[in-house]
C-alpha positions in Angstrom: 16.4 -2.3 23.1 14.1 -0.1 25.2 13.5 -1.1 28.8 10.2 -2.9 29.2 10.1 -4.3 25.7 10.3 -3.2 22.1 9.3 0.3 21.1 5.9 0.3 19.4 6.0 1.9 15.9 2.5 3.4 15.8 1.2 4.5 12.4 -1.5 6.8 13.8 0.6 9.9 14.4 2.3 9.6 11.1 -1.0 9.0 9.3 -2.5 12.1 11.0 0.3 14.3 9.6 -0.4 12.9 6.1 -4.2 13.3 6.4 -3.7 16.9 7.4 -1.8 17.6 4.2 -4.4 15.6 2.2 -7.2 17.6 3.8 -5.6 20.8 2.5 -5.2 19.3 -0.9 -8.8 18.2 -1.0 -10.1 21.6 0.1 -8.1 23.3 -2.7 -9.4 20.7 -5.3 -13.0 21.3 -4.1 -12.6 25.1 -4.5 -11.4 24.6 -8.1 -13.9 22.0 -9.2 -16.9 22.4 -6.9 -16.7 18.7 -5.9 -14.3 16.5 -4.0 -12.0 13.9 -5.5 -13.7 10.5 -5.7 -12.3 7.1 -4.6 -14.2 4.0 -5.9 -13.8 0.8 -3.9 -14.9 -2.3 -5.7 -15.8 -5.3 -3.5 -16.8 -8.7 -4.7 -18.1 -10.8 -1.7 -17.6 -10.1 2.0 -14.5 -11.5 3.6 -14.1 -10.6 7.3 -10.6 -9.0 7.1 -11.5 -7.3 3.9 -14.5 -5.7 5.6 -12.3 -4.4 8.4 -10.1 -2.7 5.9 -13.0 -1.4 3.8 -14.6 0.4 6.6 -11.3 1.9 7.6 -10.8 3.3 4.1 -14.3 4.8 3.9 -14.0 6.4 7.3 -10.6 7.8 6.3 -12.1 9.3 3.1 -14.9 11.0 5.1 -12.4 12.6 7.5 -10.4 14.4 4.8 -13.4 15.3 2.6 -12.9 12.7 -0.2 -16.0 11.0 -1.5 -15.7 7.3 -1.0 -17.9 5.3 -3.4 -18.6 1.7 -2.6 -19.2 -0.5 -5.7 -20.4 -3.9 -4.6 -20.5 -6.8 -7.0 -22.3 -10.0 -6.0 -19.7 -12.6 -4.7 -21.3 -15.2 -7.1 -21.1 -12.9 -10.1 -19.1 -13.9 -13.2 -15.6 -12.4 -13.7 -17.0 -10.3 -16.6 -19.3 -8.5 -14.2 -16.4 -7.4 -12.1 -14.4 -6.3 -15.2 -17.5 -4.4 -16.5 -17.8 -2.5 -13.2 -14.2 -1.5 -13.3 -14.3 -0.4 -16.9 -17.4 1.8 -16.0 -15.3 3.5 -13.3 -12.4 3.9 -15.7 -14.7 5.8 -18.1 -16.2 8.0 -15.4 -14.3 11.3 -15.3 -15.6 12.0 -11.8 -13.8 9.0 -10.4 -10.1 9.7 -9.7 -9.0 6.5 -8.1 -10.0 2.8 -8.1 -9.1 0.0 -5.7 -10.4 -3.5 -5.7 -10.8 -5.2 -2.3 -9.0 -8.5 -1.9 -9.5 -11.4 -1.7 -11.5 -12.1 -4.8 -13.8 -15.1 -5.2 -12.1 -18.2 -6.6 -14.1 -17.8 -9.9 -12.5 -14.4 -10.6 -8.9 -14.3 -11.9 -6.8 -11.7 -10.2 -4.9 -11.1 -13.4 -8.1 -10.2 -15.3 -9.1 -7.7 -12.6 -5.6 -6.1 -12.4 -5.4 -5.7 -16.2 -8.8 -4.0 -16.3 -7.9 -1.1 -14.0 -6.8 2.1 -15.7 -3.2 2.7 -14.6 -4.0 6.4 -14.2 -6.6 5.5 -11.5 -4.6 2.5 -10.1 -3.8 4.3 -6.8 -2.8 1.0 -5.1 -0.2 0.2 -7.7 -1.3 -3.2 -8.8 -1.5 -2.7 -12.6 1.6 -4.1 -14.5 2.5 -0.6 -15.7 2.8 0.7 -12.1 4.5 -2.5 -10.9 7.1 -2.2 -13.7 7.8 1.5 -12.9 8.4 0.5 -9.3 10.8 -2.2 -10.2 12.8 0.0 -12.5 12.9 2.9 -10.1 10.6 5.4 -11.9 7.5 7.3 -10.7 4.3 5.3 -10.5 1.7 4.5 -8.0 3.0 2.3 -5.2 1.0 -0.5 -3.5 -0.1 1.4 -0.4 0.6 -1.4 2.1 4.2 -1.9 0.9 4.7 1.8 0.8 3.5 2.1 4.4 5.7 -0.8 5.6 8.8 1.1 4.4 7.5 4.6 5.3 6.8 3.7 8.9 10.5 2.7 9.2 11.7 5.9 7.6 9.4 8.2 9.5 10.2 6.4 12.8 13.9 7.0 12.3 14.8 3.4 11.8 18.0 3.0 9.8 17.5 0.9 6.7 20.7 1.4 4.6 23.1 -1.5 4.9 20.8 -3.6 7.1 19.9 -7.2 6.5 16.2 -7.4 5.8 13.9 -10.4 5.4 10.5 -10.1 3.8 8.1 -13.0 4.5 5.6 -13.2 1.7 6.1 -12.8 -2.0 2.7 -11.5 -3.2 2.7 -9.1 -6.1 0.8 -6.4 -4.0 2.7 -6.5 -0.7 5.7 -8.8 -0.3 7.6 -8.2 -3.5 6.9 -4.5 -3.7 8.1 -4.1 -0.1 11.3 -6.0 -1.0 11.9 -3.7 -4.0 11.4 -0.6 -1.8 13.8 -1.9 0.8 16.4 -2.6 -1.8 16.1 0.9 -3.1 16.7 2.1 0.5 20.0 0.1 0.2 19.0 -2.8 2.5 20.2 -6.3 1.7 17.0 -8.2 1.2 16.0 -11.8 1.4 12.4 -12.8 0.4 11.0 -15.9 2.1 7.8 -17.7 1.2 5.9 -20.9 1.7 8.6 -23.0 0.0 11.5 -21.5 1.9 13.5 -24.1 3.8 14.4 -23.3 7.4 12.4 -20.0 7.7 13.6 -19.6 11.3 17.2 -19.5 10.2 16.6 -16.6 7.8 14.5 -14.7 10.3 17.1 -15.1 13.0 19.7 -13.5 10.8 17.6 -10.4 9.9 17.9 -7.0 11.4 14.6 -5.9 9.8 11.7 -8.3 9.4 8.7 -7.5 7.3 5.9 -10.1 7.7 3.2 -10.2 5.0 2.2 -13.9 5.0 -1.4 -13.9 6.1 -0.9 -16.4 8.9 -1.6 -15.3 12.4 1.2 -15.9 14.9 3.6 -17.1 12.2 6.6 -15.3 13.7 7.3 -15.6 17.4 9.9 -14.0 19.7 12.3 -17.0 19.9 12.6 -16.8 16.0 13.9 -13.2 16.1 17.4 -11.8 16.4 17.7 -9.7 19.6 17.2 -6.1 18.7 15.5 -6.7 15.3 12.9 -4.3 14.0 9.7 -6.0 13.0 7.0 -4.7 10.6 3.8 -6.8 10.9 1.7 -6.3 7.8 -0.8 -9.1 8.6 -4.5 -8.5 9.2 -6.2 -11.6 10.5 -9.4 -12.1 12.4 -9.1 -14.8 15.1 -12.1 -15.4 17.3 -13.4 -11.9 16.5 -10.1 -10.2 17.3 -7.9 -8.5 14.7 -4.3 -9.8 15.0 -1.2 -9.8 12.9 1.2 -12.4 11.5 3.6 -11.9 14.5 2.9 -12.9 18.1 3.2 -9.5 19.6 3.8 -10.3 23.2 6.7 -12.8 22.7 8.2 -10.6 19.9 8.2 -7.5 22.1 10.6 -9.2 24.5 13.2 -9.6 21.8 12.7 -6.9 19.2 13.9 -3.3 19.5 10.9 -2.0 17.7 7.7 -3.5 16.3 4.5 -2.4 14.6 1.3 -3.4 16.5 -1.8 -4.8 14.9 -4.0 -3.0 14.8 -2.5 0.5 14.9 0.7 0.0 13.0 0.9 -0.3 9.3 -2.9 -0.1 8.8 -3.5 3.5 9.6 -0.5 4.6 7.5 -1.6 2.5 4.6 -5.0 4.2 4.6 -3.4 7.7 4.8 -1.0 7.0 2.0 -3.8 5.6 -0.2 -5.6 8.9 0.2 -2.4 10.8 -0.7 -2.1 8.6 -3.8 -5.7 9.5 -4.7 -4.9 13.2 -4.5 -1.9 12.8 -6.7 -4.1 11.0 -9.2 -6.6 13.7 -9.1 -3.9 16.4 -9.7 -2.5 14.4 -12.6 -6.0 14.1 -14.2 -6.7 17.8 -13.5 -3.6 18.9 -15.4 -4.3 16.5 -18.2 -1.2 14.5 -17.5 -2.9 11.3 -16.6 -0.2 8.7 -16.5 1.4 9.9 -19.7 1.4 12.0 -22.8 0.4 9.4 -25.4 -2.3 6.8 -25.7 -1.6 3.1 -26.0 -3.4 -0.2 -25.6 -3.6 -1.4 -22.0 -5.5 -4.7 -22.3 -9.2 -5.3 -21.7 -10.0 -2.7 -24.3 -8.9 0.2 -22.0 -7.1 3.2 -23.5 -5.5 5.8 -21.2 -2.6 8.1 -21.2 0.5 6.6 -19.6 3.3 8.7 -18.1 6.7 7.1 -18.4 9.2 9.4 -16.7 12.4 10.3 -18.4 14.6 9.4 -15.4 14.4 7.6 -12.1 13.9 9.8 -9.1 16.6 10.2 -6.4 14.9 9.6 -3.0 11.6 8.8 -1.3 9.8 12.0 -0.6 8.0 12.8 2.7 4.4 12.2 2.0 3.3 15.2 4.1 6.0 17.7 3.3 3.7 20.3 1.8 0.4 20.7 0.0 -0.2 19.3 -3.5 0.1 22.8 -4.9 3.9 22.6 -4.6 4.6 18.9 -4.6 3.6 15.4 -5.7 1.9 13.7 -2.8 3.3 10.4 -1.6 5.6 9.9 -4.4 7.4 6.6 -5.1 10.3 5.3 -3.1 13.4 6.6 -4.8 17.1 5.7 -4.7 19.9 3.6 -6.1 19.0 0.2 -7.6 
């Protein structure tokens, strides 16, 4: 463990490298089309942590030349209104990617919203098609936060293969995808959740801990194994201050490396989301979409779906080269 406490795994420098590559991709796209790629962000109601993330995304878009389009639906609106807004964006050829800001109002079913998104524009990987491709080890759009949680380990030189990892949180958009990605990096993974008995025992055994529970201060230093690596995915606002799910100060005294909040997973999540958007724009530009044939996707949406013929081999560097010679921010790859 470094002297003076755990090494801070900061997402900013990695995100800057990815944004540079994305900026080059966007400039090339603009030259070809006379307009930038467009990311549509759908928001239904205004939740404090969501607004923090929303403004970060829109600022990130501006920095790289992407047009960020905010689509705001009244928080009291019916579910059908949110679905209609998404389907309008699906049908708009100028829109290359769509994300829906969470959480949703209690009157809006998450499943209905997920099903409504065109998988070819689902750059945050929440549609069942992309989720299934992830689970089976094929190309698809990854949930950006889960992607960032694993990418920050890889790009920081943290060894994953053979390590005991615990993921705290089993959500379909962060916890479970992060667990699948760690398994594909050959970690031995345990998923803990609100019904897990003796959480502290599982955490104490882990060499890598990914926390995505949405509970500020859930994990403290005494719960950790000495020398553990901690990835804090939580974004919580407590008394006007953004904090994670891990008590940073006590954890730093025990861990060997830890992501701060803010400044850890968040900046990398935003950068990877933009890289996913550029990949979607390239797919749509070449007519590939997400596939070569049309089939029913639910909610009346029809789009091409790409189902690759084989699983990839490894997780590519998101910023290795411009989009002219590579797929940007491709999926985590590896043995299942």
